[in-house]
C-alpha positions in Angstrom: -8.6 -52.7 80.2 -8.2 -48.9 79.7 -11.9 -48.4 80.3 -11.8 -50.8 83.3 -9.1 -48.6 84.9 -11.4 -45.6 84.6 -14.7 -47.1 85.7 -14.1 -49.9 88.2 -12.2 -48.2 91.1 -14.9 -45.5 92.0 -17.7 -47.9 91.2 -16.5 -50.5 93.7 -15.6 -47.7 96.2 -19.1 -46.5 96.4 -20.6 -50.0 96.5 -18.3 -51.0 99.4 -19.1 -47.7 101.1 -22.9 -48.2 100.7 -23.0 -51.8 101.9 -20.4 -51.8 104.7 -19.4 -48.4 105.9 -22.6 -46.3 105.5 -24.6 -48.4 108.0 -22.1 -47.6 110.7 -22.1 -43.8 110.1 -24.6 -41.3 111.5 -27.9 -41.3 109.6 -26.7 -44.6 108.0 -29.0 -47.5 107.1 -28.8 -51.0 105.8 -30.3 -52.2 102.5 -31.9 -55.4 101.3 -30.2 -54.9 98.0 -27.8 -57.7 96.9 -24.1 -57.0 97.3 -23.4 -59.8 94.8 -25.6 -58.2 92.2 -23.8 -54.9 92.6 -20.5 -56.6 92.4 -21.5 -58.2 89.1 -22.7 -54.9 87.6 -26.3 -55.8 87.9 -27.3 -52.8 90.0 -29.8 -51.6 87.3 -31.7 -54.9 87.7 -31.6 -54.5 91.5 -33.4 -51.1 91.0 -36.1 -53.0 89.2 -36.3 -56.0 91.5 -35.7 -54.5 94.8 -34.9 -50.8 94.7 -38.5 -49.5 94.7 -39.0 -51.3 98.0 -35.8 -50.7 99.9 -32.6 -49.2 98.7 -29.9 -46.7 99.7 -30.7 -43.8 97.3 -27.1 -42.9 96.5 -26.4 -46.5 95.2 -29.0 -45.9 92.5 -26.5 -43.8 90.5 -24.6 -47.0 89.7 -27.3 -48.3 87.5 -26.0 -46.6 84.3 -22.5 -47.7 85.1 -23.7 -51.3 85.2 -25.4 -51.0 81.8 -22.2 -49.5 80.4 -20.1 -52.4 81.7 -22.7 -54.9 80.4 -22.3 -53.3 77.0 -18.5 -53.5 77.1 -18.5 -57.1 78.3 -20.9 -58.2 75.6 -18.7 -56.5 73.0 -15.6 -58.2 74.3 -17.4 -61.6 74.2 -18.4 -61.0 70.6 -14.9 -60.0 69.6 -13.6 -63.2 71.2 -16.0 -65.5 69.3 -16.5 -63.7 66.0 -13.2 -63.2 64.1 -14.7 -60.5 61.8 -15.5 -58.3 64.9 -11.8 -58.1 65.6 -11.3 -56.3 62.4 -14.1 -53.9 63.1 -16.5 -55.4 60.6 -20.3 -55.5 61.1 -20.2 -52.9 64.0 -22.8 -50.8 62.1 -25.2 -53.8 61.8 -24.6 -54.7 65.5 -25.5 -51.2 66.6 -28.6 -51.1 64.4 -29.7 -54.5 65.8 -29.3 -53.1 69.4 -31.4 -50.1 68.5 -34.1 -52.3 67.0 -34.0 -54.7 70.0 -34.5 -51.7 72.4 -37.5 -50.5 70.5 -39.1 -54.0 70.4 -38.4 -54.5 74.1 -40.0 -51.2 75.1 -43.0 -52.1 73.0 -43.3 -55.4 74.8 -43.1 -53.7 78.2 -45.8 -51.1 77.6 -48.1 -53.8 76.1 -47.5 -56.2 79.0 -49.6 -56.7 82.1 -47.0 -55.5 84.7 -48.0 -53.0 87.4 -47.6 -49.4 86.5 -44.6 -48.8 88.8 -42.8 -52.0 87.6 -43.4 -51.0 84.0 -42.0 -47.5 84.6 -38.9 -48.8 86.4 -38.3 -51.4 83.7 -38.5 -48.8 81.0 -36.1 -46.6 82.9 -33.5 -49.1 84.3 -33.6 -52.3 82.1 -30.6 -52.8 79.9 -32.6 -53.7 76.8 -34.7 -50.6 77.3 -31.9 -48.1 77.4 -29.3 -49.9 75.3 -30.3 -47.7 72.3 -28.4 -44.8 73.9 -25.1 -46.6 73.7 -26.0 -48.0 70.3 -26.8 -44.6 68.8 -23.5 -43.2 70.0 -21.7 -46.3 68.6 -23.4 -46.0 65.2 -22.6 -42.3 65.0 -19.0 -42.9 65.7 -18.9 -45.7 63.1 -20.3 -43.4 60.5 -17.9 -40.6 61.3 -14.8 -42.9 61.2 -15.7 -45.0 58.2 -17.5 -42.6 55.9 -16.8 -39.1 54.5 -18.9 -36.6 56.3 -20.9 -34.5 53.7 -19.9 -30.9 53.6 -23.6 -29.9 53.9 -23.6 -31.4 57.4 -20.3 -29.7 58.4 -21.5 -26.3 57.1 -25.0 -26.5 58.5 -26.4 -23.0 58.8 -26.3 -21.5 62.3 -30.1 -20.8 62.1 -30.8 -24.5 61.4 -28.5 -25.5 64.3 -30.3 -23.2 66.7 -33.7 -24.4 65.5 -32.7 -28.1 66.1 -31.5 -27.2 69.6 -34.7 -25.4 70.4 -36.8 -28.3 69.1 -34.7 -30.9 70.9 -34.9 -29.0 74.2 -38.6 -28.5 73.9 -39.0 -32.3 73.1 -37.2 -33.1 76.4 -39.1 -30.6 78.5 -42.5 -31.7 77.1 -41.6 -35.4 76.7 -44.4 -36.4 79.1 -46.9 -34.8 76.8 -45.3 -35.7 73.5 -44.5 -39.4 74.2 -47.6 -41.0 75.6 -49.1 -44.5 74.9 -47.2 -46.1 72.1 -45.1 -43.0 71.7 -43.1 -44.1 74.8 -41.6 -46.8 72.7 -39.7 -44.2 70.6 -39.0 -41.6 73.4 -35.4 -42.8 74.1 -34.6 -43.1 70.4 -35.8 -39.5 69.7 -33.9 -38.1 72.7 -30.8 -40.2 71.9 -30.7 -38.9 68.3 -30.9 -35.3 69.6 -27.9 -35.9 71.9 -26.1 -37.6 69.0 -26.7 -34.4 67.0 -25.3 -32.3 69.8 -22.1 -34.4 69.9 -21.8 -34.3 66.1 -22.5 -30.6 65.9 -19.9 -29.7 68.7 -17.2 -31.8 67.0 -17.8 -31.2 63.2 -20.0 -28.2 62.5 -18.2 -25.0 61.6 -21.1 -22.6 62.2 -21.8 -23.5 65.8 -23.3 -20.7 67.8 -21.2 -21.9 70.8 -18.5 -24.5 71.4 -18.6 -26.0 74.9 -14.9 -26.5 75.0 -14.4 -22.7 75.0 -15.8 -22.7 78.6 -13.0 -22.0 81.1 -12.0 -25.2 82.8 -14.2 -27.3 80.6 -11.6 -30.0 80.0 -10.4 -29.9 83.6 -14.0 -30.5 84.7 -14.1 -33.5 82.4 -11.3 -35.1 84.3 -13.4 -35.2 87.5 -16.8 -35.7 85.9 -17.1 -39.3 86.8 -16.4 -38.5 90.4 -19.0 -35.7 90.3 -21.5 -38.4 89.1 -20.5 -41.0 91.6 -20.3 -38.8 94.7 -23.0 -36.2 94.3 -25.8 -38.3 95.8 -23.8 -39.1 99.0 -23.0 -35.4 99.4 -26.6 -34.4 98.9 -27.8 -37.0 101.4 -25.5 -35.6 104.2 -26.0 -31.9 103.3 -29.7 -32.4 103.4 -29.5 -33.9 106.9 -27.3 -31.0 108.0 -29.7 -28.4 106.7 -32.7 -30.1 108.3 -31.0 -30.3 111.7 -30.0 -26.7 111.5 -33.5 -25.7 110.4 -32.2 -24.0 107.3 -34.8 -25.5 104.9 -37.7 -23.0 105.2 -36.2 -20.1 103.2 -35.0 -19.2 99.7 -31.6 -18.5 101.2 -31.5 -22.0 102.7 -32.4 -23.5 99.4 -29.7 -21.6 97.6 -27.2 -22.5 100.4 -28.1 -26.1 100.1 -27.4 -26.1 96.3 -24.1 -24.2 96.7 -22.8 -26.4 99.6 -23.8 -29.6 97.8 -22.0 -28.4 94.6 -18.9 -27.2 96.3 -18.4 -30.2 98.5 -19.1 -32.6 95.6 -16.5 -30.7 93.5 -13.9 -30.8 96.3 -14.4 -34.5 97.0 -14.3 -35.3 93.3 -11.1 -33.3 92.8 -9.4 -35.0 95.8 -10.5 -38.4 94.6 -9.1 -37.8 91.1 -5.7 -36.7 92.4 -5.3 -39.4 95.1 -7.2 -42.4 93.7 -8.1 -42.1 90.0 -5.0 -40.4 88.5 -2.5 -42.9 89.9 -4.7 -45.8 88.7 -5.2 -44.1 85.3 -1.4 -44.0 85.0 -1.5 -47.8 84.4 -3.2 -47.1 81.1 0.3 -46.8 79.6 0.6 -50.5 79.8 -2.5 -51.0 77.6 -1.9 -48.7 74.6 
């Protein structure tokens, strides 16, 4: 319920905007996507089935929210039917099973006979393809809460931390070269493990070369981060049309202005949304401690 109060309001706000209000606005358009599928948190499948033919581009961002909700709903169902789950047992095996399932699914996709574009979209948007991201995070949290973290990991040398960051960043930048053919099967696993290391290092390691929470306004930015994610594509859409109409797109100054205006407007809308919409709703969390 606490997570629902955080996720659902903005999700349904942008879905309602995309399907019913956007077509009535300047530059608006309709979509052949299914409102029912979006309402049931199946927008990631809509991107596979229909999105590549005709979709409103800013609705695409909801695909990851849908997968997150599918993950939560499946977990709630398992807790309801498996008594041991209510006591936190077997979560580690559950997460490992999800990671294995994701690997097997990606293998089946790349060895199948689907078209290249459908294969690519399935690898990117399908729940079973990307579920390993959530499972790796879940498994990391399980280990941190249920086992004593070795001091060697907490006191990892700064040089080793920097090296892992450099290697992980290079892996992401050159992923299209490193993960080809059957390597695609393990791409998300490798990148997921790197981000798991980042989270672990930021929370537990004492020799970090930099702690992100020392950035001014870091936690405040975290409050509106969901709004930044949900709204940014809508803002980009309208700012782009403005710059095209004003003929500001053919210069470096125009490009920089486009980025600055998109960022500032997105931040402003996200801040207002948090104060007027999200924060009052999040106040209801006190009933679900």
